[in-house]
C-alpha positions as CSV (number, residue, x, y, z in Angstrom):
1,M,8.0,19.6,15.4
2,F,10.2,17.5,12.9
3,P,11.6,14.5,15.0
4,K,8.0,14.4,16.5
5,L,7.2,13.8,13.5
6,F,9.4,11.2,12.3
7,K,9.0,9.8,15.1
8,Q,5.7,9.2,14.1
9,T,6.2,8.3,11.3
10,F,9.6,5.2,12.4
11,I,6.7,3.6,15.0
12,Y,3.9,4.1,12.1
13,G,7.2,2.7,9.3
14,L,6.6,-0.6,12.4
15,A,3.2,-0.9,11.8
16,T,3.9,-1.2,8.8
17,V,6.8,-2.3,7.4
18,L,7.2,-5.2,10.7
19,P,4.0,-6.8,9.9
20,R,4.4,-6.7,5.9
21,M,8.1,-8.0,6.7
22,M,6.4,-11.4,8.5
23,S,4.8,-11.2,5.3
24,F,6.9,-10.9,2.7
25,L,8.3,-14.6,3.9
26,L,4.7,-15.8,3.4
27,L,6.7,-15.1,-0.9
28,P,9.3,-17.8,-0.5
29,L,6.8,-20.2,0.7
30,Y,3.4,-19.1,-1.4
31,T,6.6,-19.7,-4.4
32,D,7.8,-23.0,-3.4
33,I,3.6,-24.8,-3.1
34,L,2.7,-23.1,-5.7
35,A,2.8,-22.6,-9.5
36,T,3.8,-19.4,-10.7
37,S,0.2,-19.5,-12.4
38,G,-1.3,-20.6,-9.2
39,F,0.5,-17.3,-7.4
40,G,-1.0,-15.6,-10.5
41,A,-4.7,-16.2,-9.4
42,V,-4.5,-16.0,-6.1
43,T,-2.9,-11.9,-6.7
44,V,-5.9,-12.1,-9.1
45,I,-8.6,-12.6,-6.2
46,F,-6.3,-10.1,-3.5
47,S,-6.4,-7.5,-6.7
48,W,-10.1,-7.5,-6.3
49,F,-9.9,-6.9,-2.3
50,A,-8.1,-3.9,-2.9
51,I,-10.2,-2.1,-5.6
52,S,-12.9,-3.0,-2.7
53,N,-11.2,-2.3,-0.1
54,V,-11.6,1.0,-1.0
55,V,-15.0,1.1,-2.2
56,L,-15.9,0.4,1.2
57,A,-13.7,2.7,3.0
58,Y,-15.4,5.5,0.6
59,G,-13.1,7.9,1.6
60,M,-14.4,8.5,5.2
61,E,-11.0,7.9,6.9
62,T,-9.2,11.2,5.6
63,A,-12.7,12.5,5.5
64,F,-12.7,11.9,9.1
65,F,-8.8,14.0,10.2
66,R,-10.0,16.7,8.0
67,F,-12.9,16.4,10.4
68,Y,-12.0,15.4,13.6
69,Q,-9.5,17.9,14.5
70,Q,-10.7,20.9,13.6
71,A,-14.0,19.5,15.3
72,K,-16.3,21.4,18.6
73,E,-17.1,18.4,18.9
74,P,-15.1,15.4,18.0
75,I,-17.3,12.5,20.2
76,K,-19.7,13.6,17.1
77,V,-17.5,12.9,14.4
78,L,-16.2,9.8,15.6
79,S,-19.9,8.1,16.2
80,T,-21.0,9.5,12.9
81,S,-18.0,7.5,10.6
82,L,-18.2,4.7,12.9
83,M,-22.0,4.4,12.3
84,S,-21.4,5.3,8.3
85,I,-19.1,2.5,7.9
86,L,-21.1,0.0,9.9
87,I,-24.5,0.8,7.5
88,T,-22.5,0.4,4.7
89,T,-21.0,-2.6,5.2
90,L,-24.1,-4.5,6.4
91,V,-25.4,-3.4,3.3
92,F,-22.9,-4.6,1.2
93,V,-22.6,-7.9,2.8
94,V,-26.2,-8.5,2.0
95,V,-25.3,-7.6,-1.1
96,A,-22.8,-9.7,-2.1
97,L,-23.4,-12.4,-0.3
98,N,-26.7,-12.7,-2.5
99,F,-24.7,-12.5,-5.9
100,K,-21.8,-14.4,-4.8
101,L,-22.5,-17.6,-7.3
102,E,-21.9,-14.0,-10.3
103,L,-19.1,-12.2,-8.5
104,A,-17.5,-16.3,-8.9
105,S,-18.3,-16.7,-12.3
106,M,-17.1,-13.0,-12.9
107,I,-13.6,-13.2,-10.9
108,Q,-12.8,-17.2,-12.1
109,V,-12.8,-18.5,-8.7
110,N,-15.2,-20.8,-6.8
111,S,-18.6,-19.2,-4.2
112,T,-16.4,-20.9,-1.4
113,I,-13.7,-18.1,-1.7
114,I,-15.8,-15.6,-2.1
115,E,-17.5,-16.4,1.5
116,L,-14.0,-16.2,2.8
117,A,-13.6,-13.3,0.7
118,I,-17.2,-11.0,1.8
119,G,-16.2,-12.0,5.2
120,I,-12.4,-11.0,4.9
121,L,-13.7,-7.6,3.2
122,A,-16.7,-6.2,5.8
123,L,-14.3,-6.6,9.1
124,D,-11.3,-4.8,7.3
125,A,-13.8,-2.2,6.7
126,L,-15.0,-1.4,10.3
127,V,-11.7,-1.3,11.7
128,I,-10.9,1.6,9.3
129,I,-12.4,4.3,11.0
130,P,-10.2,3.6,14.7
131,F,-7.2,2.8,13.6
132,A,-8.3,6.0,12.1
133,R,-9.0,7.7,15.7
134,L,-5.1,5.8,16.8
135,R,-3.9,8.1,14.3
136,A,-5.7,11.3,15.2
137,E,-4.8,11.3,18.1
138,E,-1.1,10.3,18.1
139,K,-1.8,6.9,20.0
140,A,0.9,5.2,17.3
141,G,1.7,2.9,19.9
142,K,-1.5,1.3,20.3
143,Y,-2.1,1.3,16.6
144,A,1.2,0.0,15.7
145,L,0.4,-3.1,18.4
146,I,-2.9,-3.8,16.9
147,K,-1.0,-4.1,12.8
148,I,1.9,-6.6,13.9
149,L,-0.3,-8.6,15.7
150,N,-2.7,-8.9,13.3
151,V,-0.4,-10.3,10.8
152,A,1.6,-12.3,12.9
153,I,-1.4,-14.0,13.5
154,N,-1.5,-14.1,9.5
155,L,1.9,-14.9,9.5
156,G,2.1,-17.9,12.1
157,L,-2.0,-19.2,10.2
158,N,-0.4,-19.7,7.1
159,L,2.6,-21.5,8.0
160,V,0.5,-24.4,10.0
161,F,-2.3,-24.4,6.8
162,L,0.5,-24.1,4.7
163,L,3.7,-26.7,6.2
164,L,2.1,-28.1,9.7
165,F,-1.0,-29.6,8.6
166,P,0.3,-30.8,5.6
167,A,3.4,-32.3,7.3
168,I,1.2,-34.0,9.8
169,H,-1.0,-35.8,7.0
170,K,1.5,-36.4,5.5
171,M,2.8,-39.3,8.4
172,D,-0.3,-40.0,9.4
173,A,-3.6,-38.5,7.8
174,A,-5.9,-40.2,10.2
175,L,-4.0,-37.7,12.8
176,L,-6.1,-34.6,11.3
177,E,-8.9,-36.1,9.6
178,G,-11.7,-33.8,8.9
179,I,-9.6,-30.6,10.3
180,Y,-7.4,-30.8,7.3
181,R,-8.1,-30.8,4.0
182,E,-5.9,-31.6,1.1
183,N,-5.8,-28.9,-2.2
184,F,-7.6,-26.4,-0.9
185,V,-4.4,-23.7,-0.6
186,I,-5.9,-20.8,-1.6
187,E,-9.0,-21.7,0.9
188,Y,-6.8,-22.0,3.5
189,I,-5.0,-18.5,2.9
190,F,-7.7,-16.7,3.0
191,I,-9.1,-18.6,5.8
192,S,-5.7,-17.1,7.6
193,N,-6.6,-13.3,6.3
194,L,-10.3,-14.1,8.1
195,I,-9.2,-15.1,11.2
196,A,-6.1,-12.4,12.0
197,S,-8.9,-10.1,10.3
198,G,-12.0,-11.0,13.1
199,L,-9.7,-10.8,16.4
200,T,-8.4,-7.1,14.8
201,L,-11.7,-6.1,14.8
202,L,-11.9,-7.6,18.1
203,L,-9.6,-5.8,19.6
204,V,-10.8,-1.8,18.7
205,L,-14.4,-3.2,19.2
206,G,-14.6,-1.4,22.6
207,T,-14.9,2.1,19.5
208,Y,-17.9,1.2,19.1
209,L,-19.2,-0.3,22.2
210,N,-17.8,3.5,24.0
211,I,-19.7,6.2,22.3
212,P,-23.0,6.9,22.0
213,W,-25.1,5.3,19.1
214,K,-26.1,8.7,16.3
215,L,-25.8,9.5,13.2
216,D,-26.0,13.5,12.8
217,R,-27.4,13.0,8.8
218,H,-25.6,17.0,8.7
219,L,-22.6,16.0,9.8
220,V,-22.3,12.8,7.2
221,K,-23.3,14.4,4.2
222,K,-20.3,17.4,4.3
223,M,-18.4,14.6,4.9
224,L,-19.0,12.8,2.8
225,A,-18.7,15.4,0.0
226,Y,-15.1,15.7,1.1
227,G,-14.5,11.9,1.6
228,L,-16.1,11.5,-2.1
229,P,-13.1,13.0,-4.5
230,I,-11.1,10.6,-1.9
231,M,-12.7,7.0,-3.1
232,I,-12.1,7.9,-6.7
233,A,-8.5,9.2,-6.3
234,G,-8.1,5.7,-3.9
235,I,-9.8,3.2,-6.8
236,A,-8.1,4.7,-9.9
237,F,-5.1,4.8,-7.0
238,T,-5.7,1.1,-6.7
239,I,-6.4,0.6,-10.8
240,N,-2.4,1.8,-11.1
241,E,-1.6,-0.3,-7.9
242,V,-3.3,-4.0,-9.0
243,F,-5.5,-3.2,-12.2
244,D,-1.9,-4.6,-14.2
245,K,-2.5,-8.1,-12.3
246,I,-6.0,-7.9,-13.7
247,L,-5.6,-7.1,-17.0
248,L,-2.3,-9.3,-17.8
249,S,-4.2,-12.7,-16.2
250,R,-7.6,-11.8,-19.1
251,L,-5.7,-10.2,-22.2
252,L,-2.7,-12.6,-22.5
253,P,-2.9,-16.5,-23.9
254,A,-5.5,-18.3,-21.4
255,D,-2.7,-20.9,-21.1
256,I,-0.2,-18.6,-20.1
257,A,-1.9,-15.5,-18.5
258,N,-1.9,-16.5,-14.6
259,S,1.4,-17.8,-15.0
260,E,3.2,-14.4,-16.1
261,A,0.4,-12.5,-13.9
262,G,2.0,-14.5,-11.2
263,K,6.4,-13.7,-12.6
264,Y,5.0,-10.3,-12.4
265,A,3.4,-10.1,-9.4
266,A,6.0,-12.5,-7.3
267,C,8.4,-9.6,-9.0
268,Y,6.7,-6.3,-7.9
269,K,6.6,-7.0,-4.8
270,L,11.1,-6.6,-4.1
271,A,9.5,-2.9,-4.9
272,L,8.8,-3.6,-1.4
273,F,11.2,-1.7,0.9
274,M,10.3,1.7,-1.0
275,T,6.5,0.9,-1.3
276,L,6.6,0.3,2.6
277,F,8.9,4.1,3.6
278,A,6.4,5.8,0.9
279,T,3.1,4.3,3.4
280,A,5.0,4.6,7.0
281,Y,5.6,8.5,6.1
282,R,2.4,9.3,4.4
283,L,1.2,7.7,7.9
284,G,2.6,9.5,9.7
285,I,2.4,13.0,7.6
286,E,-1.2,12.6,6.7
287,P,-2.5,13.9,10.2
288,F,0.5,16.2,10.5
289,F,-0.9,17.9,7.3
290,F,-4.4,19.1,9.7
291,S,-3.2,19.4,12.9
292,H,-0.3,22.3,11.8
293,L,-2.6,23.8,8.7
294,K,-3.5,26.8,11.4
295,N,0.4,27.8,12.1
296,K,2.6,30.1,10.6
297,N,3.6,29.5,7.5
298,P,2.9,26.1,7.3
299,Q,3.9,25.4,4.1
300,K,7.8,26.2,4.6
301,A,7.0,22.6,6.0
302,Y,5.5,21.1,4.1
303,A,8.5,21.9,1.4
304,Q,11.2,20.2,4.2
305,I,9.2,17.4,5.0
306,L,9.2,16.3,0.7
307,Y,12.8,17.7,1.0
308,Y,12.9,14.4,3.5
309,F,11.2,12.2,2.1
310,V,13.3,12.4,-0.9
311,L,16.8,12.3,0.6
312,F,15.4,9.0,2.4
313,G,14.1,7.5,-0.8
314,S,16.8,8.6,-2.6
315,V,19.2,6.2,-0.3
316,I,16.3,3.0,-0.9
317,L,16.2,2.7,-4.2
318,L,19.8,2.5,-4.6
319,S,20.0,0.0,-1.9
320,V,17.9,-1.8,-3.4
321,I,18.5,-2.9,-6.5
322,V,22.5,-2.4,-4.9
323,F,21.2,-6.1,-3.0
324,L,18.3,-7.2,-5.7
325,D,20.2,-10.3,-7.1
326,Y,19.8,-11.1,-3.4
327,L,16.6,-10.1,-2.1
328,K,15.1,-12.7,-5.6
329,Q,17.2,-15.4,-4.4
330,I,15.4,-14.7,-0.3
331,A,12.3,-13.7,-1.3
332,I,11.4,-16.0,-4.2
333,L,12.8,-20.1,-4.1
334,N,11.5,-20.8,-7.5
335,P,14.0,-19.7,-10.2
336,D,10.4,-20.0,-13.3
337,Y,9.2,-16.7,-11.8
338,W,13.0,-14.6,-12.5
339,E,12.3,-14.3,-15.3
340,A,10.2,-11.0,-14.8
341,M,13.3,-9.5,-13.0
342,P,13.4,-6.4,-15.1
343,V,10.8,-4.9,-14.5
344,V,11.7,-3.8,-10.3
345,P,13.8,-1.3,-11.4
346,I,11.2,0.1,-13.2
347,V,8.9,-0.5,-10.2
348,L,10.7,0.9,-8.1
349,L,11.1,3.8,-9.5
350,A,7.1,4.8,-10.3
351,S,6.8,3.2,-6.2
352,F,9.3,7.0,-5.7
353,C,7.2,8.8,-7.7
354,L,4.7,7.8,-6.1
355,G,5.9,8.7,-2.3
356,I,6.2,12.1,-3.8
357,Y,2.7,12.3,-5.0
358,H,1.4,11.6,-1.3
359,N,3.4,14.7,-0.5
360,L,2.4,16.8,-3.2
361,S,-0.7,16.2,-2.5
362,V,-1.4,18.1,0.8
363,W,-1.8,21.0,-1.6
364,Y,-5.7,20.2,-2.1
365,K,-5.8,18.1,1.1
366,V,-5.2,21.1,3.6
367,S,-6.9,23.6,0.4
368,D,-9.7,21.3,0.4
369,K,-10.2,21.0,-3.2
370,T,-9.8,17.6,-2.9
371,H,-11.9,16.8,-5.9
372,I,-9.1,17.9,-7.6
373,G,-7.4,14.9,-6.4
374,A,-9.4,13.0,-8.1
375,Y,-9.0,13.9,-11.5
376,I,-5.0,13.7,-11.1
377,S,-5.8,9.7,-10.1
378,V,-8.5,9.1,-12.3
379,F,-5.7,10.5,-14.8
380,G,-3.3,8.2,-13.9
381,A,-5.7,5.4,-13.6
382,L,-6.5,6.5,-17.6
383,I,-3.2,5.6,-18.5
384,T,-2.3,2.8,-16.3
385,I,-5.4,1.1,-18.2
386,V,-4.9,2.6,-22.0
387,V,-1.1,1.5,-21.6
388,N,-1.2,-2.0,-20.7
389,F,-5.2,-2.6,-23.2
390,V,-3.1,-2.1,-25.7
391,F,0.3,-2.8,-25.2
392,I,0.0,-6.3,-22.9
393,P,-0.7,-8.5,-26.1
394,F,2.4,-7.3,-27.3
395,Y,4.9,-7.0,-24.2
396,G,3.4,-8.3,-21.4
397,Y,3.8,-7.9,-17.9
398,Y,6.7,-5.0,-19.6
399,A,4.0,-3.2,-20.6
400,S,1.9,-3.2,-16.8
401,A,5.8,-2.2,-15.1
402,I,6.1,1.3,-17.7
403,A,1.7,1.8,-17.5
404,T,3.1,1.6,-13.6
405,L,5.8,4.2,-14.0
406,M,3.9,6.4,-17.1
407,A,0.9,6.5,-14.9
408,Y,2.3,7.6,-11.5
409,G,4.5,9.9,-12.8
410,S,2.7,12.3,-14.5
411,M,0.7,12.4,-11.2
412,M,3.1,13.7,-9.6
413,I,4.2,16.0,-12.3
414,I,0.9,17.7,-13.0
415,S,0.3,17.3,-9.2
416,F,3.2,19.4,-8.5
417,L,2.0,22.5,-12.0
418,L,-0.8,22.7,-9.9
419,G,-0.1,22.8,-6.5
420,R,2.1,26.0,-7.5
421,K,-0.8,27.9,-8.9
422,H,-3.5,27.1,-6.3
423,Y,-0.7,26.3,-2.6
424,Y,2.0,27.5,-3.7
425,I,5.1,25.9,-1.7
426,P,8.5,26.7,-1.9
427,Y,10.1,23.5,-2.8
428,D,14.1,23.6,-2.6
429,L,13.7,22.1,-6.3
430,K,17.8,22.5,-7.0
431,R,19.1,19.4,-4.3
432,I,15.3,18.0,-4.6
433,G,16.1,17.2,-7.9
434,A,19.9,16.1,-7.7
435,Y,19.0,13.7,-5.3
436,F,16.0,12.1,-7.8
437,F,18.3,12.3,-10.7
438,S,20.9,11.3,-9.4
439,S,19.8,7.9,-7.7
440,I,18.0,7.4,-10.7
441,F,21.1,6.9,-12.8
442,L,23.2,5.5,-10.4
443,A,20.9,2.7,-9.8
444,S,20.6,2.8,-13.5
445,V,24.5,2.2,-13.8
446,V,24.4,-0.1,-10.9
447,F,21.8,-2.9,-12.4
448,Y,22.6,-2.2,-16.4
449,G,26.2,-2.1,-16.3
450,F,26.9,-4.3,-13.4
451,S,24.5,-6.3,-12.4
452,N,25.0,-8.4,-9.1
453,D,28.3,-7.4,-8.7
454,L,28.2,-6.4,-5.3
455,K,32.3,-4.6,-5.7
456,I,30.5,-3.0,-7.9
457,G,27.7,-2.2,-6.2
458,L,28.6,-1.1,-2.7
459,P,31.3,1.5,-3.2
460,I,28.8,3.4,-5.0
461,L,26.4,3.5,-3.1
462,S,28.7,4.4,0.1
463,L,29.6,6.9,-1.6
464,F,26.6,7.7,-2.0
465,V,25.0,7.8,1.5
466,V,28.7,10.0,2.1
467,L,28.3,12.8,-0.2
468,L,24.7,12.6,1.4
469,Y,25.8,13.1,4.7
470,I,28.1,15.3,4.0
471,F,26.7,18.6,1.8
472,E,23.6,17.8,4.4
473,R,24.6,16.9,8.0
474,K,24.3,20.6,9.1
475,T,20.6,20.1,8.2
476,L,20.5,16.7,10.1
477,K,21.5,17.3,13.0
478,K,19.6,20.7,12.9
479,H,16.0,18.6,13.0
480,F,17.2,14.5,14.4
481,L,19.8,15.5,16.4
482,K,18.5,17.8,18.9
483,A,19.1,17.3,22.0
């Protein structure tokens, strides 16, 4: 069971890690050609994107998993999910285009960017269920291939629009007359995204064409009842993830707001490795939760899953801190951004807590108590909003980083306590706690005591990994080295 789970997680990891690592290459490009204020503006737009994506999905992806795995007629669940998303997306496009000028004024961008954003959001919404079907049917390879292709196209177009075209234009402006426009950098970023999303939809279009176009009203009501609390939780999650960038751009003085948001967002991305691991793990375990629900004693398997997450997450946390100084020089070319580096350990730990929370969330998903998950997420979002509103004017992006850690940490603790009451899972708290807290302690020693010194950091990391292997080799061999 576990080798299969981790094989799936590895493939989903490729689907998540490789594309984002390719997109990670855009960070030095963006931070090189955009001033901190320009990168801050792009970040704010993408933050609104993230919130809109959750609303347009309205929990239908998780609802699809829940009903598709248990359905006598899976095709009915697929058809109803697709039709529901299609209808709501079309309504969104019509309404949003009618209010594009008001949206542009609210977000403080031009209407062209709003039109591009509407197109991207619609295309991304339409591939939600096709991708969910691939995951539910364990077609991880195809899922990974399409995801990687999407970001490869996006990356390639960014390089063409932001590097190749300007170089050609500089040599001979007449060559690209009518094709290339100067001072159109932000628009080109979104045009690249739009083309990539459109091609992705074409690759999964067969899902729409090869099903009966029927919407089961009774089923869709049940799916909405299950999924809407997931949407609320998703909005709350997204607020925790991106709303701090929006608030930085609004609550700080106008002359530095976008610049500070840009510095924070660039350094925030250095926590990407923990986020990628947590995301890949979540993509692998979510179908696993439901498919093993009827097995004998699934709680034992769920407990083991969290143990492995903390084990590997501890190594990732310490590894990123040890190599952080080198990562910043590779990923962020402009030293103007480095001022915000002290937030990285805080954000890393916050992402670790979020990953643990995702693992703990199994209890309310398999017991159909998703509304409790929504309450937990809303509580975390309230912490994010309140701490940011109160402290950003005084402490800037440091307040945003602390708010993120407080939000995810509290959600992790609350979910654990409620889970023990509603759906007990026998977690090995001694071992999990030992690895979690020892990695935090060692990471703090490296960052605050021996920052930039690999002669100290590397031996500490090596010792930690060796000790993990010594203590856990029997368990690791049992689950991962079977013939």
